Every structure is written in structure tokens, then in C-alpha cells.
N, C-alpha and C positions, 0 to 999 in steps of 0.2 A: 142454542143448541138444537140441531134438527133430529128427528126421529124418522124411522122407516118401518113401513109395513113392507113384508117380503114374503115370497113363496119359494119354498124348496121342493125339489122333486127327486124321486129315486131314479128316474130315467124319463126321456120324453114320453108324455102321456101316461106317466107312472103314478106312484103314490105321491099325493101333495100334502105339504104342511104349510100352514100360514102363521106368521108370527110378527112380532112388533119388537122394536129394540131402539136404544139411543146410539148404538155403535154397531152399525151393520157389518163392517169388516170383521170386528172381533166376534160377533155372534155367529156368522157364517162359518168362520173358522173353527168355533166350538162344535157346530153341527158336522162339519166335514171330518173333524178328528175324533168325533165320538166322545168328547169331553163331558158331555151332560148326557147321562143315560135318560132314555124315554123314547117317545114316539119316532123322532128322526133317526135315532141310533138303531131301534128295532126295525125300521122299514128302510134303512139306508138312504135317506133323503139327503143327499149330499150336494146336489146341484142347485145354485141359485139361479132361478129362471124368471123371476120378476120382482121388482121393488118400486116403492113410491116413497118419496121424501115429504115430510110434513113439518112445519115450523113449530108445532106444539105437539106434545106428547099425547094430550088428550084427544085431539084429532086423528093421530096415528091409531090410538086404541079403537076409537070409534069405528074407523075405516076397517081395521082387523076384524072386528065384531061383525060388521055389515058383509065383508067378504066371506066370513065363515058361514054366514046364512045363506049364501047363494048356492045353487046347484053346481056339481062338478063341470058341466058343459060350459056355464058361464065363466068359471075360473079359468078353464082352458082357452076360452076365447080371449080373456083378459091377458093372459100370458102371451098368446099368439099375436096380439096387436103390438106388444113391445118387443117380443123375441120370437119371431115365427120359426126359427131353426131350433128353439129350445137350448140355445147355447148356454154354458155355465157362465154367468155375469161376474163371478167372483173376481176373476183376473182384471176385469174392466173398472172395478170400483177406484174412483180417484177422490180422495178426501183432501 
């Protein structure tokens, strides 16, 4: 089973949230619909703007921790390498 590290945003260059999950589509849906109260609900982080798949959850968790330590500008560059238009990638997920 693959795991994913992902970044949600409130809008292009808006508030960012980094997370990890073993079911990206389900987890993004939960963020989008506000099913889990917390940071993403409070700051309206509903756009999936970046993700990265890993074959092991341990690697995904380590990558998430690494990303969270980087400064905002680095995260924005990471997003824009994959998604320069800051499109919502949720609809493009194909499992």
C-alpha cells in the first residue's frame, strides 16, 4: 500500500498545511468537507496543491517531518515545481 505526503492550501500562496496519509483521496475529501475539525478547517485549506507518493509509510512520515522544517518559500517552490498554476489536484487523482 502506498502512502502520500501532501500539501493543502487555502488559495494560491495562501495558508499551507502539510500532512501524510495512506488514502489521499479520502483524506483530501475530509479536509474539503470539514469533517475533521482543526487547522485545515479553521484556515479553509481545501485545495490539494502538491503530493508525493511513497512505498512505505515510514518514508512518508519522515518526508512530512522534513517538509515541515523547511521555510515557507521552499514549500512554495516545491509546489510550483509540480503545480505552477496552483490548480486543485483533487480531481486529477487516479487510484
